[in-house]
Short mmCIF file of the C-alpha atoms (twelve columns), coordinates in Angstrom:
data_MODEL
# 
_entry.id   MODEL 
# 
loop_
_atom_site.group_PDB 
_atom_site.id 
_atom_site.type_symbol 
_atom_site.label_atom_id 
_atom_site.label_alt_id 
_atom_site.label_comp_id 
_atom_site.label_asym_id 
_atom_site.label_seq_id 
_atom_site.Cartn_x 
_atom_site.Cartn_y 
_atom_site.Cartn_z 
_atom_site.pdbx_PDB_model_num 
ATOM 1  C CA . UNK A 1  11.107  -92.316  -50.189 1 
ATOM 2  C CA . UNK A 2  10.761  -92.957  -46.474 1 
ATOM 3  C CA . UNK A 3  9.480   -96.144  -44.873 1 
ATOM 4  C CA . UNK A 4  5.987   -94.734  -44.218 1 
ATOM 5  C CA . UNK A 5  5.550   -93.804  -47.870 1 
ATOM 6  C CA . UNK A 6  6.759   -97.185  -49.039 1 
ATOM 7  C CA . UNK A 7  4.465   -98.982  -46.597 1 
ATOM 8  C CA . UNK A 8  1.490   -96.868  -47.733 1 
ATOM 9  C CA . UNK A 9  2.172   -97.656  -51.398 1 
ATOM 10 C CA . UNK A 10 2.488   -101.367 -50.595 1 
ATOM 11 C CA . UNK A 11 -0.825  -101.344 -48.723 1 
ATOM 12 C CA . UNK A 12 -2.611  -99.513  -51.528 1 
ATOM 13 C CA . UNK A 13 -1.212  -101.921 -54.112 1 
ATOM 14 C CA . UNK A 14 -2.377  -104.880 -52.020 1 
ATOM 15 C CA . UNK A 15 -5.803  -103.271 -51.675 1 
ATOM 16 C CA . UNK A 16 -6.087  -102.820 -55.434 1 
ATOM 17 C CA . UNK A 17 -4.990  -106.397 -56.082 1 
ATOM 18 C CA . UNK A 18 -7.395  -107.938 -53.557 1 
ATOM 19 C CA . UNK A 19 -10.304 -105.809 -54.789 1 
ATOM 20 C CA . UNK A 20 -9.638  -106.814 -58.409 1 
ATOM 21 C CA . UNK A 21 -9.591  -110.491 -57.417 1 
ATOM 22 C CA . UNK A 22 -12.771 -110.073 -55.390 1 
ATOM 23 C CA . UNK A 23 -14.534 -108.243 -58.213 1 
ATOM 24 C CA . UNK A 24 -13.515 -110.984 -60.633 1 
ATOM 25 C CA . UNK A 25 -14.958 -113.640 -58.312 1 
ATOM 26 C CA . UNK A 26 -18.221 -111.685 -58.136 1 
ATOM 27 C CA . UNK A 27 -18.361 -111.285 -61.915 1 
ATOM 28 C CA . UNK A 28 -17.850 -115.023 -62.412 1 
ATOM 29 C CA . UNK A 29 -20.640 -115.814 -59.971 1 
ATOM 30 C CA . UNK A 30 -18.332 -117.586 -57.537 1 
ATOM 31 C CA . UNK A 31 -19.482 -115.409 -54.626 1 
ATOM 32 C CA . UNK A 32 -22.692 -113.541 -53.830 1 
ATOM 33 C CA . UNK A 33 -23.065 -109.787 -53.480 1 
ATOM 34 C CA . UNK A 34 -23.359 -110.226 -49.687 1 
ATOM 35 C CA . UNK A 35 -20.062 -112.116 -49.469 1 
ATOM 36 C CA . UNK A 36 -18.481 -109.543 -51.787 1 
ATOM 37 C CA . UNK A 37 -19.491 -106.653 -49.538 1 
ATOM 38 C CA . UNK A 38 -18.331 -108.434 -46.395 1 
ATOM 39 C CA . UNK A 39 -14.951 -109.314 -47.881 1 
ATOM 40 C CA . UNK A 40 -14.581 -105.844 -49.360 1 
ATOM 41 C CA . UNK A 41 -15.037 -104.315 -45.904 1 
ATOM 42 C CA . UNK A 42 -12.369 -106.675 -44.570 1 
ATOM 43 C CA . UNK A 43 -9.963  -105.651 -47.315 1 
ATOM 44 C CA . UNK A 44 -10.451 -101.958 -46.569 1 
ATOM 45 C CA . UNK A 45 -9.951  -102.593 -42.859 1 
ATOM 46 C CA . UNK A 46 -6.838  -104.701 -43.456 1 
ATOM 47 C CA . UNK A 47 -5.225  -102.122 -45.757 1 
ATOM 48 C CA . UNK A 48 -6.244  -98.967  -43.909 1 
ATOM 49 C CA . UNK A 49 -3.406  -96.472  -43.730 1 
ATOM 50 C CA . UNK A 50 -2.093  -95.246  -40.399 1 
ATOM 51 C CA . UNK A 51 -2.027  -91.467  -39.884 1 
ATOM 52 C CA . UNK A 52 1.738   -91.435  -40.533 1 
ATOM 53 C CA . UNK A 53 1.363   -93.447  -43.739 1 
ATOM 54 C CA . UNK A 54 -1.515  -91.260  -44.881 1 
ATOM 55 C CA . UNK A 55 0.482   -88.078  -44.281 1 
ATOM 56 C CA . UNK A 56 3.544   -89.488  -46.028 1 
ATOM 57 C CA . UNK A 57 1.516   -90.700  -49.015 1 
ATOM 58 C CA . UNK A 58 -0.263  -87.346  -49.431 1 
ATOM 59 C CA . UNK A 59 3.082   -85.549  -49.284 1 
ATOM 60 C CA . UNK A 60 4.539   -87.978  -51.842 1 
ATOM 61 C CA . UNK A 61 1.643   -87.497  -54.284 1 
ATOM 62 C CA . UNK A 62 1.915   -83.719  -53.990 1 
ATOM 63 C CA . UNK A 63 5.642   -83.909  -54.780 1 
ATOM 64 C CA . UNK A 64 4.975   -86.137  -57.772 1 
ATOM 65 C CA . UNK A 65 2.308   -83.745  -59.078 1 
ATOM 66 C CA . UNK A 66 4.767   -80.850  -58.887 1 
ATOM 67 C CA . UNK A 67 7.281   -82.727  -61.015 1 
ATOM 68 C CA . UNK A 68 4.852   -83.043  -63.927 1 
# 
């Protein structure tokens, strides 16, 4: 696995983690829907893949699908 693929996987894992935490805070009533949407947009912006990472991740997922 090259560095772009590893970085893409790390970013996507972080995104999933932050979104789960944010969703939990919304479900508990700690934050409002407006705050949720604003923070969600920030999470997507923060974890957006670069073109190289996106290409590497798509190639990686295709390779993994072929193995199954």
